[in-house]
N, C-alpha and C positions, 0 to 999 in steps of 0.2 A: 519718203520723207524722210531726210538724215534726223538722225536724233537729236543734232545739236542745232538744227532750223529752229526757229524762234515760232513757237505754237498762236503767237499772237498776229505775227505782221509776214511771218513765213519767210523770213529774210535769212539766209544762210550766213551772213556778216555777224558772226556770236564768237565770245571771249569766254574764257576761264574768269568766273567772279568770286567765286570761294569754294574751296572744298571741307567739307567737315564729316562727322560720322553718320548726320543725315543723309549725305549725298553730295553731289558735286552739282553746285550752281553754275548756271549760265546766263550773261548778260548781251541781250540784243544791243546790237549797235547802231541798229534804223530806232526802234520805238523804245529802248532801254526797259523794255520786259525782263525781268530777272526769272529764271525759270529751273524747274528740277530736271533732271534727265528723263525721259522714260521709263528705263528700267529701273529708278529707284522710288517710281509712284506704287501705292497699295494696290491689290486686288479690291474688286467690288465687295467680295466678302469681309477683307481685312477693314475696308474705309468706313462700311456701315457699321461695324461692331465698334469703330471708333467715334460715329456720331451716336450710337447709341448711349452714350457714357454722357451725352448733353442732358442736362436737367432743367433746361429753359422752359417757361411756364408763364402763362399771361396773366396770372397768381402773383408774378413776382416785380414787384413793385421797383425793385433794382434794375431788374431787366428792363422793366418799362421806361425807366430814366434813360438808361442808357439807347434805346431805340429812338426815344426823344430827339436824338441829336438829328437822325432822319425825318422823323414825322413831322417836326415843327417846320424844317424849311419848306419841305414839301407842301403842306397845306395851305401854304402863303402863295402858292404857285398855281394851283388847281382849282376848280370851281366846286363850289358844295356840290354832290353829288355825284362827282364823278365817277367812273369805272377805275378799278385799278386790280394790279397783278403784284403779289408778292412771292417773288420767285426763288424758292432756296429756302422756303420755309420752315424747313426743320421737323423734329419730332413734338413742337409744343407751338403752333402758328402762334405770335403775339402781335406783330407788327400788323398782320391784316384786322385783328379784331380791333386794335387802336382806332384804324381808320373806320371800321364799321361802326364802333360806338359813336362816332360823329358825323354817319349819314351817309359814308361812302359804302359804294359796293365795291365789292372784293374778291377774287379769287385766288387762288395758291396753287402753287406746282412746288413739287419738291420730287427729284430723282427717287428717292428712298421712302416719303412717306406719303406723297401726295401726287403719282404718277399721274395724271388725268392728260392725256396729250390733248384733249379736245380744247383746254384755255390755252395751250398755244395757237390755236387759229383765230383769236380773237383781238380785235382792235382796241388797244387802252389808251385812257388818258393820262394815266402814268403807271411806271411800273419800278417797285423798290427791289433791292437785293442786299441783303446786309450780311457782311462776313461770308458771302458764297464765292465769289470771283478769283480768289484765291487757290479754290479746290478745283478751279475748271482744267480737264484735261485738252480741252479744245477750245480756249478762250475767243480764238478767231469766230468760231460757227455759233458759238453761243451769244457772245454779246451782239454779232450782227444780226440774230435772229432777235434776240428782244429790242433792238433797234427799230427792226421792221414789224415789229407789232404794235409800234405808237401811232397813233393820230396825228394830225398835223397839231404842231405846239403840244406836242406831249412830252412829259418829264420823265426821264430816268434818271435813278437815284442809287448810287453805288456807296457802299460802305465799305472800305478795307483800309487795313495799315499799310502805308507807305513803306519801303523799303529804306533802311539807312545808308549812311555812306560805309563804302568799301571797307574800309579801317573798322566798322563797328558790326559788320552783318555777323561775324564769326560768333557774337555777344547776343545776337538779337533773338528775345526767346520767340517771336511770332514763326520763325522758320522751323522751329523744333517739333512742330505739330507735323506729323507725317501726312498729313491729308492737305499740307498747305503747299500748292505747288508751281503756284504764281504768283509775282509778287510785282507791285507795279510802283511806279514813281508819277510825281504830278506831271512829268515830261509824258511819260506815256498814256496820261489822260491825255494832255493836251494833243497826243496824236491821233487820237481817238476821236477828239473835237474834230480836227480837219478832216479825217476820214468821213467822218459822217456830215460836216457842213455845220455842226453844231453850234450850240451858245454851251460852254462849259462854266460853272461855278465850283469853288473850293472853298465849303465851308468847314472851318476849323483846319483838322489837317488831314482827316480821313474821310471826309463825306464829298460825294463828286458829282453833281448834278448836271446833267446834260438836258437841253432844251431843242425840239424840232425848230429849226427855222422855215415856219410858212410851210411849204411845199418843198424842203430839201431831201437831199438823197435821202434815201433808208440805207442803202449801202452803196458800195462802190467797187 
């Protein structure tokens, strides 16, 4: 696959969106994903070194408040005691603990800190992934995998910062993290909604909640 092919929808119809010291950014004309070219990605060792700098902790009240923007809308959409997965839980799993404190059963998965592949073969009532999808080198495969892991009427909640207009992208702080390689827009999320035949709700500007429609497609 060409370096300029969209890693989400695999369209080869992409264009230069921005050039910066952090790399070249291209935009897919089909799903509008903006992505970093593969040659500008970090290797696994450098990526983990960056993540090791994170100091998020379940004891941090402000971090819990930040995560509540996902927690609160999800709990209104799931039954008490539901089984959930926090995907990309990081070095200090917190959102999973917030759910557990209120009676939900949780598994966690993280490529670097909790790489238990067995949890990826389970069917879930809900899956959360906060500040994760912008790090994905293969969003097509990973997001379809998460969607396929949901039970009927299951909920997938994603938190990520949508990218700004083209003229503002060069000054956008979020792109300066070298581990951020994929940037989504509301249009991109609606593309996923159509692909999955899901119901999409956008909470605020950065929380995207997909709900499976009865026995709708897991992937296409």
